[in-house]
PLY file of the C-alpha trace (Angstrom):
ply
format ascii 1.0
element vertex 593
property float x
property float y
property float z
element edge 592
property int vertex1
property int vertex2
end_header
-10.76 40.90 26.43
-7.87 42.89 27.91
-4.40 41.42 28.40
-4.97 41.24 32.19
-8.24 39.37 31.69
-6.58 36.98 29.25
-3.72 36.34 31.69
-6.21 35.75 34.50
-8.16 33.32 32.31
-4.97 31.41 31.38
-4.01 31.13 35.05
-7.51 29.84 35.85
-7.30 27.21 33.09
-3.84 26.11 34.26
-5.19 25.64 37.80
-8.15 23.64 36.50
-5.78 21.48 34.44
-3.62 20.86 37.49
-6.69 19.82 39.47
-7.74 17.48 36.70
-4.30 15.84 36.76
-4.52 15.39 40.53
-7.96 13.79 40.19
-6.66 11.54 37.42
-3.77 10.40 39.63
-6.20 9.71 42.47
-8.41 7.68 40.13
-5.43 5.66 38.86
-4.31 5.01 42.44
-7.82 3.86 43.33
-7.91 1.49 40.35
-4.47 0.08 41.20
-5.34 -0.46 44.88
-8.75 -2.00 44.13
-7.39 -4.38 41.52
-4.57 -5.45 43.85
-7.04 -6.23 46.65
-9.27 -8.19 44.27
-6.44 -10.10 42.66
-5.01 -11.37 45.96
-7.93 -13.71 46.86
-8.37 -14.61 43.19
-4.70 -15.61 43.12
-5.41 -18.30 45.71
-8.47 -19.62 43.85
-6.72 -19.79 40.47
-3.49 -21.24 41.83
-4.95 -23.82 44.19
-7.51 -25.00 41.63
-4.71 -25.60 39.11
-2.87 -27.68 41.74
-6.03 -29.72 42.43
-6.45 -30.34 38.70
-2.94 -31.82 38.59
-3.72 -34.09 41.57
-5.35 -37.50 41.34
-8.94 -36.49 42.07
-11.72 -38.63 40.60
-14.98 -37.58 38.92
-17.32 -35.89 39.69
-15.11 -33.78 42.00
-12.52 -33.37 39.24
-15.22 -31.92 36.98
-16.33 -29.47 39.68
-12.72 -28.37 40.23
-12.28 -27.90 36.50
-15.33 -25.63 36.50
-13.91 -23.66 39.44
-10.61 -23.30 37.60
-12.22 -22.03 34.40
-14.64 -19.74 36.24
-11.93 -18.26 38.45
-9.72 -17.50 35.47
-12.60 -15.82 33.67
-13.59 -13.97 36.84
-10.04 -12.69 37.01
-10.40 -11.47 33.44
-13.63 -9.70 34.29
-12.10 -8.07 37.37
-9.42 -6.79 35.05
-12.09 -5.06 32.92
-12.02 -2.14 35.35
-8.28 -1.75 35.00
-8.43 -2.45 31.27
-10.87 0.39 30.73
-8.67 2.84 32.60
-5.63 1.67 30.62
-7.52 2.07 27.37
-8.44 5.60 28.34
-4.82 6.37 29.21
-3.48 4.72 26.05
-1.52 2.14 28.08
-3.22 -1.06 26.91
-0.84 -3.74 25.60
-2.09 -6.58 23.41
-0.19 -9.82 22.72
0.11 -11.31 19.24
1.08 -14.90 19.96
0.19 -18.38 18.69
-2.37 -20.42 20.64
-4.75 -23.30 19.89
-8.25 -22.07 19.09
-9.58 -25.17 20.88
-8.30 -23.76 24.17
-10.69 -20.82 23.74
-13.72 -22.76 22.53
-13.29 -25.37 25.30
-13.40 -22.65 27.95
-16.54 -21.14 26.48
-18.13 -24.58 26.08
-17.36 -25.65 29.65
-18.59 -22.43 31.20
-21.50 -21.32 29.02
-22.56 -24.85 27.99
-23.79 -25.78 31.44
-25.69 -22.50 31.84
-27.26 -22.89 28.38
-28.37 -26.42 29.19
-29.96 -25.27 32.45
-31.90 -22.64 30.49
-32.98 -25.14 27.83
-30.82 -23.59 25.10
-28.54 -25.35 22.64
-24.94 -24.11 22.32
-23.42 -24.83 18.90
-19.92 -24.42 17.53
-19.23 -24.17 13.78
-15.48 -24.34 13.27
-14.40 -24.13 9.63
-12.19 -27.09 8.64
-9.87 -24.69 6.82
-9.08 -22.92 10.09
-5.50 -23.68 11.30
-5.03 -25.49 14.62
-3.30 -22.43 16.03
-4.19 -18.81 15.38
-2.45 -15.55 16.24
-3.83 -13.08 18.77
-4.24 -12.41 22.46
-5.88 -15.53 23.99
-6.91 -13.78 27.20
-8.55 -10.83 25.41
-10.18 -13.07 22.81
-11.66 -15.18 25.61
-12.99 -11.99 27.23
-14.62 -10.92 23.94
-16.28 -14.26 23.28
-17.32 -14.68 26.90
-18.94 -11.24 26.86
-20.79 -11.89 23.59
-21.96 -15.41 24.52
-22.98 -14.28 28.02
-25.06 -11.52 26.44
-26.59 -14.01 24.00
-27.43 -16.33 26.90
-28.93 -13.45 28.83
-31.19 -12.22 26.01
-32.25 -15.56 24.51
-35.29 -17.11 26.25
-35.45 -20.12 23.88
-33.72 -21.57 20.83
-29.96 -21.68 20.38
-26.64 -19.82 20.46
-24.07 -20.47 17.77
-20.38 -19.54 17.69
-18.88 -19.66 14.21
-15.18 -19.27 13.40
-13.68 -19.21 9.90
-10.61 -17.87 8.07
-11.17 -14.67 6.12
-8.68 -13.67 3.43
-8.77 -10.36 1.59
-6.43 -9.39 -1.24
-5.77 -5.88 0.03
-5.98 -6.12 3.84
-4.27 -9.45 4.61
-5.40 -12.49 6.60
-8.09 -12.41 9.29
-10.11 -14.79 11.44
-13.84 -14.11 11.45
-15.94 -14.81 14.55
-19.73 -14.69 14.73
-21.85 -15.13 17.86
-25.50 -15.49 16.86
-28.62 -16.16 18.87
-32.39 -16.54 18.48
-33.17 -14.05 21.24
-35.12 -10.81 21.60
-33.04 -8.92 19.05
-32.36 -5.16 18.81
-33.87 -2.13 17.10
-31.75 0.05 14.85
-31.73 2.77 17.51
-30.51 0.31 20.13
-27.68 -1.02 17.94
-26.43 2.53 17.39
-25.81 2.91 21.14
-24.33 -0.54 21.84
-20.61 0.21 21.85
-20.74 3.43 23.86
-19.12 3.59 27.33
-21.39 2.49 30.23
-24.34 2.24 27.84
-26.80 -0.61 27.23
-29.31 -1.03 24.43
-32.12 0.16 26.72
-32.10 1.65 30.21
-34.54 -1.04 31.40
-32.04 -3.77 30.48
-29.78 -3.13 33.45
-32.78 -3.42 35.78
-34.06 -6.66 34.19
-30.80 -8.39 33.21
-28.02 -6.59 35.13
-24.66 -5.45 33.79
-22.64 -2.23 33.59
-22.68 -1.64 29.85
-18.88 -1.69 29.87
-18.29 -5.15 28.35
-19.07 -4.32 24.72
-17.00 -1.12 24.87
-13.94 -3.05 26.05
-14.60 -5.84 23.54
-14.68 -3.31 20.69
-11.37 -1.82 21.83
-9.78 -5.27 22.13
-10.93 -6.20 18.62
-9.49 -2.97 17.24
-6.20 -3.53 19.07
-5.98 -6.94 17.36
-6.39 -5.26 13.99
-10.06 -6.12 13.44
-13.54 -4.66 13.45
-16.81 -5.53 15.20
-20.42 -4.98 14.19
-23.92 -6.25 14.98
-26.76 -7.37 12.71
-30.15 -7.61 14.37
-33.89 -7.03 14.18
-36.45 -7.06 17.01
-37.53 -10.63 17.92
-35.20 -12.04 15.20
-32.10 -12.60 17.29
-28.70 -10.95 16.85
-25.42 -11.65 15.06
-22.27 -10.13 16.61
-19.48 -10.37 14.03
-15.85 -9.45 14.59
-12.47 -10.15 13.04
-8.87 -10.31 14.29
-5.80 -9.90 12.12
-3.33 -12.76 11.69
0.12 -11.25 12.20
3.47 -13.03 12.01
4.46 -15.29 14.89
7.07 -13.84 17.22
10.07 -16.18 17.27
10.30 -18.24 20.45
6.78 -17.46 21.64
5.42 -20.75 20.35
7.91 -22.71 22.47
6.90 -20.73 25.54
3.22 -21.50 25.18
3.66 -25.20 24.31
5.50 -25.96 27.56
3.37 -28.10 29.79
3.03 -27.42 33.49
4.24 -30.89 34.45
7.28 -30.72 32.21
8.29 -27.32 33.55
7.97 -28.52 37.14
10.07 -31.58 36.31
12.77 -29.27 34.98
13.08 -27.73 38.44
14.38 -31.02 39.87
17.85 -29.99 38.74
17.66 -27.24 41.37
16.47 -29.57 44.12
18.99 -28.23 46.62
18.24 -24.57 45.97
16.98 -22.37 48.79
14.20 -19.82 48.13
13.12 -17.10 50.54
9.39 -16.39 50.15
8.35 -12.98 51.48
4.57 -12.44 51.52
2.08 -11.39 54.19
-0.70 -13.45 52.57
-0.68 -16.95 54.10
-2.84 -18.30 51.28
-0.29 -17.12 48.72
2.45 -18.72 50.82
0.54 -22.01 50.77
0.10 -21.71 47.01
3.83 -21.26 46.37
4.71 -24.13 48.69
2.17 -26.35 46.87
3.54 -25.35 43.45
7.05 -26.33 44.54
6.04 -29.54 46.31
8.12 -32.46 45.10
10.88 -30.32 43.56
13.21 -30.63 46.55
13.59 -26.85 46.72
13.88 -25.55 50.28
11.55 -22.66 51.19
11.96 -20.19 54.05
9.00 -17.89 54.73
8.79 -14.30 55.95
5.60 -12.26 56.46
7.13 -8.86 55.68
10.32 -7.15 54.57
11.74 -6.82 58.07
11.37 -10.53 58.77
13.10 -11.20 55.44
16.07 -9.04 56.45
16.32 -10.90 59.76
16.40 -14.27 57.96
18.96 -13.03 55.43
21.21 -11.76 58.21
21.47 -15.27 59.66
21.59 -17.27 56.41
24.19 -17.77 53.70
22.45 -20.25 51.37
19.54 -18.35 49.78
19.56 -18.68 45.96
16.47 -16.63 45.09
13.99 -14.29 46.79
10.27 -14.06 45.98
9.08 -10.68 47.29
5.57 -9.27 47.50
5.54 -5.51 46.91
2.71 -4.47 49.28
3.27 -5.69 52.84
2.85 -4.27 56.37
5.78 -3.08 58.56
8.20 -3.06 55.61
7.19 -3.37 51.96
9.01 -5.24 49.22
10.58 -2.20 47.56
12.22 -0.94 50.77
13.38 -4.45 51.67
14.89 -4.93 48.20
16.84 -1.67 48.40
18.24 -2.76 51.77
19.19 -6.19 50.43
20.99 -4.66 47.45
23.21 -2.74 49.90
24.08 -6.02 51.59
27.12 -7.31 49.68
26.27 -10.92 50.65
23.06 -10.82 48.58
23.71 -7.90 46.25
23.49 -10.18 43.21
20.80 -12.63 44.40
17.77 -12.65 42.04
14.69 -10.98 43.55
11.34 -11.63 41.85
8.43 -9.35 42.74
4.81 -10.34 43.30
2.27 -7.67 42.42
-1.44 -7.39 41.79
-0.80 -4.23 39.78
0.74 -4.53 36.32
0.93 -0.88 35.27
4.12 0.65 33.88
4.77 2.74 37.02
4.79 -0.35 39.27
7.14 -2.19 36.92
9.51 0.78 36.72
9.54 1.26 40.49
10.24 -2.45 41.07
13.16 -2.43 38.64
14.51 0.79 40.16
14.54 -0.78 43.64
16.75 -3.60 42.39
14.21 -6.33 41.62
15.13 -8.53 38.66
11.67 -9.42 37.41
7.95 -9.43 38.25
5.17 -12.01 38.51
1.64 -10.63 38.41
-1.22 -11.99 40.50
-3.03 -14.25 40.00
0.10 -16.33 39.52
0.04 -18.70 36.54
1.94 -21.92 37.31
3.68 -22.02 33.92
4.94 -18.43 34.30
6.11 -19.17 37.84
8.10 -22.24 36.80
9.65 -20.47 33.84
10.86 -17.53 35.88
12.39 -19.86 38.48
14.13 -21.77 35.74
15.47 -18.48 34.37
16.95 -17.18 37.62
17.82 -20.18 39.80
21.48 -21.14 39.87
22.71 -24.64 39.16
22.47 -26.98 42.13
25.36 -27.58 44.48
27.55 -30.59 43.99
26.92 -33.54 46.29
29.97 -32.71 48.39
28.96 -29.05 48.70
25.49 -30.07 49.79
26.77 -32.52 52.41
29.21 -29.93 53.73
26.45 -27.36 54.18
24.15 -29.93 55.81
26.78 -31.18 58.22
27.28 -27.61 59.46
23.56 -27.44 60.30
23.25 -30.69 62.29
23.35 -29.02 65.71
20.90 -26.31 64.61
18.53 -28.88 63.14
18.54 -30.81 66.42
18.03 -27.65 68.45
15.09 -26.58 66.23
13.70 -30.15 65.97
14.07 -30.27 62.16
13.72 -34.05 61.94
12.31 -33.92 58.41
15.46 -32.20 57.13
17.67 -34.76 58.87
15.68 -37.65 57.43
15.68 -36.10 53.94
19.48 -35.87 54.04
19.93 -39.48 55.09
17.61 -40.67 52.32
19.53 -38.52 49.82
22.85 -40.00 50.96
21.48 -43.51 50.45
20.12 -42.68 47.00
23.15 -40.79 45.60
25.03 -43.08 43.26
28.36 -41.45 44.27
28.06 -43.11 47.69
27.40 -46.69 46.56
30.92 -47.86 47.58
31.18 -45.80 50.79
29.90 -48.46 53.20
30.56 -46.57 56.43
28.81 -43.41 55.17
25.77 -45.44 54.11
25.71 -47.29 57.43
25.88 -44.09 59.49
23.10 -42.52 57.37
20.96 -45.63 57.85
21.62 -45.49 61.60
20.32 -41.91 61.82
17.29 -42.83 59.71
16.61 -45.84 61.98
16.83 -43.66 65.10
14.22 -41.22 63.77
11.91 -44.05 62.66
12.34 -45.72 66.06
11.44 -42.42 67.77
8.31 -42.15 65.64
7.21 -45.77 66.18
7.83 -45.61 69.92
5.81 -42.40 70.14
2.89 -44.04 68.28
2.98 -47.16 70.50
2.84 -45.04 73.66
-0.02 -42.99 72.20
-1.88 -46.22 71.47
-1.52 -47.31 75.11
-2.60 -43.87 76.31
-5.63 -44.00 73.97
-6.89 -47.14 75.75
-6.92 -45.17 79.01
-8.76 -42.33 77.28
-11.45 -44.75 76.09
-11.89 -46.16 79.61
-12.15 -42.61 80.98
-14.70 -41.73 78.27
-16.84 -44.76 79.18
-16.78 -43.82 82.87
-17.84 -40.26 82.17
-20.63 -41.62 79.96
-21.78 -43.86 82.83
-21.77 -40.93 85.25
-23.84 -38.84 82.85
-26.47 -41.59 82.55
-26.76 -42.63 86.19
-25.57 -41.56 89.64
-26.29 -45.04 91.08
-23.22 -47.05 90.17
-22.57 -50.73 90.79
-19.67 -51.69 93.05
-17.59 -52.69 90.01
-18.36 -49.41 88.23
-17.47 -47.41 91.30
-14.13 -49.24 91.69
-13.31 -48.67 88.01
-14.20 -45.01 88.34
-11.91 -44.46 91.33
-9.08 -46.24 89.56
-9.18 -43.45 86.96
-9.96 -40.31 88.96
-10.38 -38.86 92.47
-13.62 -37.97 94.24
-12.95 -34.28 93.64
-13.08 -34.91 89.90
-16.21 -37.07 89.96
-18.29 -34.24 91.38
-17.84 -32.05 88.27
-19.38 -34.16 85.52
-19.87 -31.31 83.00
-16.16 -30.38 83.10
-15.20 -34.04 82.70
-17.40 -34.36 79.61
-15.76 -31.34 78.00
-12.32 -32.75 78.80
-13.27 -35.98 77.01
-13.85 -34.04 73.78
-10.55 -32.17 74.16
-8.71 -35.42 74.79
-10.08 -36.99 71.60
-9.46 -33.94 69.39
-5.99 -33.23 70.72
-4.97 -36.90 70.50
-5.78 -36.87 66.78
-3.64 -33.76 66.40
-0.75 -35.36 68.31
-0.83 -38.42 66.02
-0.81 -36.19 62.92
2.20 -34.26 64.26
4.10 -37.46 65.00
3.43 -38.74 61.47
4.99 -35.48 60.18
7.99 -35.98 62.54
7.00 -32.90 64.53
7.88 -34.68 67.77
8.49 -31.57 69.84
5.11 -30.01 69.02
3.42 -33.33 69.79
5.22 -33.45 73.16
4.13 -29.89 73.98
0.49 -30.81 73.30
0.76 -33.97 75.40
2.27 -31.96 78.24
-0.64 -29.48 78.17
-3.12 -32.39 78.35
-1.29 -33.86 81.34
-1.42 -30.54 83.19
-5.16 -30.24 82.52
-5.74 -33.84 83.64
-3.81 -33.14 86.86
-5.94 -30.06 87.53
-9.06 -32.20 87.13
-7.59 -34.99 89.35
-7.82 -37.54 86.51
-4.71 -39.39 87.68
-4.98 -42.26 85.16
-4.59 -39.83 82.22
-1.68 -38.11 84.00
0.03 -41.47 84.45
-0.57 -42.65 80.84
0.93 -39.46 79.36
4.12 -39.59 81.47
5.91 -42.21 79.26
5.22 -40.05 76.19
6.89 -37.07 77.81
9.84 -39.21 78.93
10.98 -40.48 75.54
12.15 -37.13 74.12
15.30 -36.83 76.22
16.51 -40.38 75.57
15.77 -40.32 71.85
17.36 -36.90 71.31
20.50 -38.08 73.10
20.77 -41.14 70.84
20.05 -39.11 67.71
22.76 -36.60 68.61
25.32 -39.39 69.00
24.40 -40.94 65.64
24.42 -37.56 63.87
27.97 -36.90 65.05
28.98 -40.30 63.65
27.42 -39.32 60.31
29.13 -35.92 60.42
32.51 -37.62 60.95
31.93 -39.89 57.94
30.95 -36.90 55.76
34.14 -35.08 56.78
36.21 -38.16 55.95
34.56 -38.32 52.51
35.40 -34.67 51.82
39.12 -35.07 52.58
0 1
1 2
2 3
3 4
4 5
5 6
6 7
7 8
8 9
9 10
10 11
11 12
12 13
13 14
14 15
15 16
16 17
17 18
18 19
19 20
20 21
21 22
22 23
23 24
24 25
25 26
26 27
27 28
28 29
29 30
30 31
31 32
32 33
33 34
34 35
35 36
36 37
37 38
38 39
39 40
40 41
41 42
42 43
43 44
44 45
45 46
46 47
47 48
48 49
49 50
50 51
51 52
52 53
53 54
54 55
55 56
56 57
57 58
58 59
59 60
60 61
61 62
62 63
63 64
64 65
65 66
66 67
67 68
68 69
69 70
70 71
71 72
72 73
73 74
74 75
75 76
76 77
77 78
78 79
79 80
80 81
81 82
82 83
83 84
84 85
85 86
86 87
87 88
88 89
89 90
90 91
91 92
92 93
93 94
94 95
95 96
96 97
97 98
98 99
99 100
100 101
101 102
102 103
103 104
104 105
105 106
106 107
107 108
108 109
109 110
110 111
111 112
112 113
113 114
114 115
115 116
116 117
117 118
118 119
119 120
120 121
121 122
122 123
123 124
124 125
125 126
126 127
127 128
128 129
129 130
130 131
131 132
132 133
133 134
134 135
135 136
136 137
137 138
138 139
139 140
140 141
141 142
142 143
143 144
144 145
145 146
146 147
147 148
148 149
149 150
150 151
151 152
152 153
153 154
154 155
155 156
156 157
157 158
158 159
159 160
160 161
161 162
162 163
163 164
164 165
165 166
166 167
167 168
168 169
169 170
170 171
171 172
172 173
173 174
174 175
175 176
176 177
177 178
178 179
179 180
180 181
181 182
182 183
183 184
184 185
185 186
186 187
187 188
188 189
189 190
190 191
191 192
192 193
193 194
194 195
195 196
196 197
197 198
198 199
199 200
200 201
201 202
202 203
203 204
204 205
205 206
206 207
207 208
208 209
209 210
210 211
211 212
212 213
213 214
214 215
215 216
216 217
217 218
218 219
219 220
220 221
221 222
222 223
223 224
224 225
225 226
226 227
227 228
228 229
229 230
230 231
231 232
232 233
233 234
234 235
235 236
236 237
237 238
238 239
239 240
240 241
241 242
242 243
243 244
244 245
245 246
246 247
247 248
248 249
249 250
250 251
251 252
252 253
253 254
254 255
255 256
256 257
257 258
258 259
259 260
260 261
261 262
262 263
263 264
264 265
265 266
266 267
267 268
268 269
269 270
270 271
271 272
272 273
273 274
274 275
275 276
276 277
277 278
278 279
279 280
280 281
281 282
282 283
283 284
284 285
285 286
286 287
287 288
288 289
289 290
290 291
291 292
292 293
293 294
294 295
295 296
296 297
297 298
298 299
299 300
300 301
301 302
302 303
303 304
304 305
305 306
306 307
307 308
308 309
309 310
310 311
311 312
312 313
313 314
314 315
315 316
316 317
317 318
318 319
319 320
320 321
321 322
322 323
323 324
324 325
325 326
326 327
327 328
328 329
329 330
330 331
331 332
332 333
333 334
334 335
335 336
336 337
337 338
338 339
339 340
340 341
341 342
342 343
343 344
344 345
345 346
346 347
347 348
348 349
349 350
350 351
351 352
352 353
353 354
354 355
355 356
356 357
357 358
358 359
359 360
360 361
361 362
362 363
363 364
364 365
365 366
366 367
367 368
368 369
369 370
370 371
371 372
372 373
373 374
374 375
375 376
376 377
377 378
378 379
379 380
380 381
381 382
382 383
383 384
384 385
385 386
386 387
387 388
388 389
389 390
390 391
391 392
392 393
393 394
394 395
395 396
396 397
397 398
398 399
399 400
400 401
401 402
402 403
403 404
404 405
405 406
406 407
407 408
408 409
409 410
410 411
411 412
412 413
413 414
414 415
415 416
416 417
417 418
418 419
419 420
420 421
421 422
422 423
423 424
424 425
425 426
426 427
427 428
428 429
429 430
430 431
431 432
432 433
433 434
434 435
435 436
436 437
437 438
438 439
439 440
440 441
441 442
442 443
443 444
444 445
445 446
446 447
447 448
448 449
449 450
450 451
451 452
452 453
453 454
454 455
455 456
456 457
457 458
458 459
459 460
460 461
461 462
462 463
463 464
464 465
465 466
466 467
467 468
468 469
469 470
470 471
471 472
472 473
473 474
474 475
475 476
476 477
477 478
478 479
479 480
480 481
481 482
482 483
483 484
484 485
485 486
486 487
487 488
488 489
489 490
490 491
491 492
492 493
493 494
494 495
495 496
496 497
497 498
498 499
499 500
500 501
501 502
502 503
503 504
504 505
505 506
506 507
507 508
508 509
509 510
510 511
511 512
512 513
513 514
514 515
515 516
516 517
517 518
518 519
519 520
520 521
521 522
522 523
523 524
524 525
525 526
526 527
527 528
528 529
529 530
530 531
531 532
532 533
533 534
534 535
535 536
536 537
537 538
538 539
539 540
540 541
541 542
542 543
543 544
544 545
545 546
546 547
547 548
548 549
549 550
550 551
551 552
552 553
553 554
554 555
555 556
556 557
557 558
558 559
559 560
560 561
561 562
562 563
563 564
564 565
565 566
566 567
567 568
568 569
569 570
570 571
571 572
572 573
573 574
574 575
575 576
576 577
577 578
578 579
579 580
580 581
581 582
582 583
583 584
584 585
585 586
586 587
587 588
588 589
589 590
590 591
591 592
């Protein structure tokens, strides 16, 4: 080969290498995007199911929710197999070595696989050596993936008999301490040739298996890598029609200091800790409404105020008009303006240059983490969001709550805005807080003025509900008349008089439209009552006004008349509330002097 030919060949190889790198980057981008899109809906399932578990739901629904919770967490783990495999290939896989109770793993397997085994007529057994410590060291998520994969395979390939999971300590003089796991079954077994191919990428024991039983052949490959990352080995012992024994070990390394405390924190205790920040203000920036609902649910009862934005631009608009935000939760991928761009802009705003910004991301690769930190974000939470991790990171970054006087001062400044925006819940929450704060027990005038505001709001609510009750009677009479019209066109004199007391002749002629209006009246009335119960008086009034206009268009004058008192109470009640709020504001200012 001449020097020119050699140079040409080198140039060709360099071009091919460059193309390979481009393809690799495209593949990594595809993995990252796919995993993010999959993790977003899973985030809602995992998060909301954990909230339901903490609520007071009775059996059997509580058992179903528990199954959803376990299944969704394991589904999340399986979705991550795709990303795990790419990370393994790239040498980017990170494995934890932390303490965790072995029962937490076996319970998950038992709850998930046990029901499936029972349905198939199989017995699922657990042999846990009594010498095994309560807590072992390893990566609980990866260990669950390994055992789930092995037990799922055993379930798949065992038509009758049993599946047994055995766990025991294994100590060797030269290699150190290990935990030995064995998943055995009484299934169809494997030939020697089949076992030799088991742990190869995208390979199953036999090509017909994927057609008969499904699967990608990727699970055992990833399991083998996970075992090796935890310092162990994996092997299989099997003969055709004699079942199979999958045996693996994990090394028991030293416990990292502080990790045990982290993992022993209970969700309820962590949430209770957030009560000390009950006057904090968090800005939640996320285009996913389900994720917004999840965060709001996780913080319910903590007293933390939440403002919501659907993208980075909306967040900047809120920040521009607000001085009380203590922490920002920012999704990275959003329309209009993403989280990274929004964070860079915020960091150039001296008002919030030091405010903690926590990123949400469905992608946990090193590049995403580096880019988030570079933009000015303080930390990251990866989807699906784990409640314990969420509470811990809030506890880490939230500032200490305002003093009582600081809080009252800030609230008093917002009275006019709260009235303008119909924020009756905020007003009521403040009055209740004033009454409960021990510092105010001797300030009679402050307590009286707070009670007066609270009474005005309650009076508004009760008056609204009374008027709705009266209006509902008219609705029922109207419904009965429409029902009569539908059944018969020959009305008695009394029926005809009752009918004309509710509506005009023009309306009576269009019976189909009247029947549809009946349904809208009933549905909207329920919505109005729900809004009033939540102190959303303005929205309830808007709905009532729309019903009145529709009733007027249909010439149903009785409905128009019954709604009028509802529409009339807003002006009088707002006027009284404004007067009482100014009295409260004066008392707060006197207290601060």
